[in-house]
N, C-alpha and C positions, 0 to 999 in steps of 0.2 A: 504494500500500500504506500510506503514511503516513496517509491519510485514514481507512482502516479501523482502524488502531491508535488514532487520535485518538478515533474514535467509541466504541470499546470502553472506553477510559479515561474518557471523559465519562459513559457509561452507568453504569460502576462507581462513579464519584465521586458520582453522584446516586441511587445505590441501585436502578437499573433494569437492571442487567446480566443479570437472568434474563428480561427482556422484550425488550430492544432492544440495539443496539450491536455485534452480530455477524451474519454471514450464516450462519444455522444453522436447520435445520427446527424449527418451533415458535415461533420468535421473530418479532416484527413487523418488517417491512422493506418499503420501496419502493426499487427499484433502477432505474437508467437506464444504458444503454450508448450511447456516442458513437462515430461513425466516425473521428474524429481525436483527437489528443492535445492537450488544452487547455494543457499545458505548452509546446507549440510555438506554439499560436495560440488565444487565449481564445475566439475566435469558434466554435470546434468545439463549445462548449457550447450554441449556439443551438438545435440540433435534435437530440433524442435519436433514435437509430436503433431502439432496443428499450427497452421499459419493462415492469417487473413492479410491479404496484401491489396491495398487500394480499395478496400471494401468487398473484395472477392475472396471467398474461401478457396484456397489453393492446395491445402493439405489438411487432411482430417485423420487423426489417429494413425499416423504413419503412412497413409495412403495418398499419393499425389493425385489431385483431381484435375489439374490443368497441365 
């Protein structure tokens, strides 16, 4: 959650909070989900299990859709 707060604050600081910085319909975002917690082991960031790119689901549970 801290990462989301940091992104929102950064977007606001540079005047882009109406375009990026939050997960909200109409805003620009690329999202990735990981099977493990990187706080427990940084290697969990090696492979994303699901990816949303420019609003399109491109990978879901390790299955490439595009």
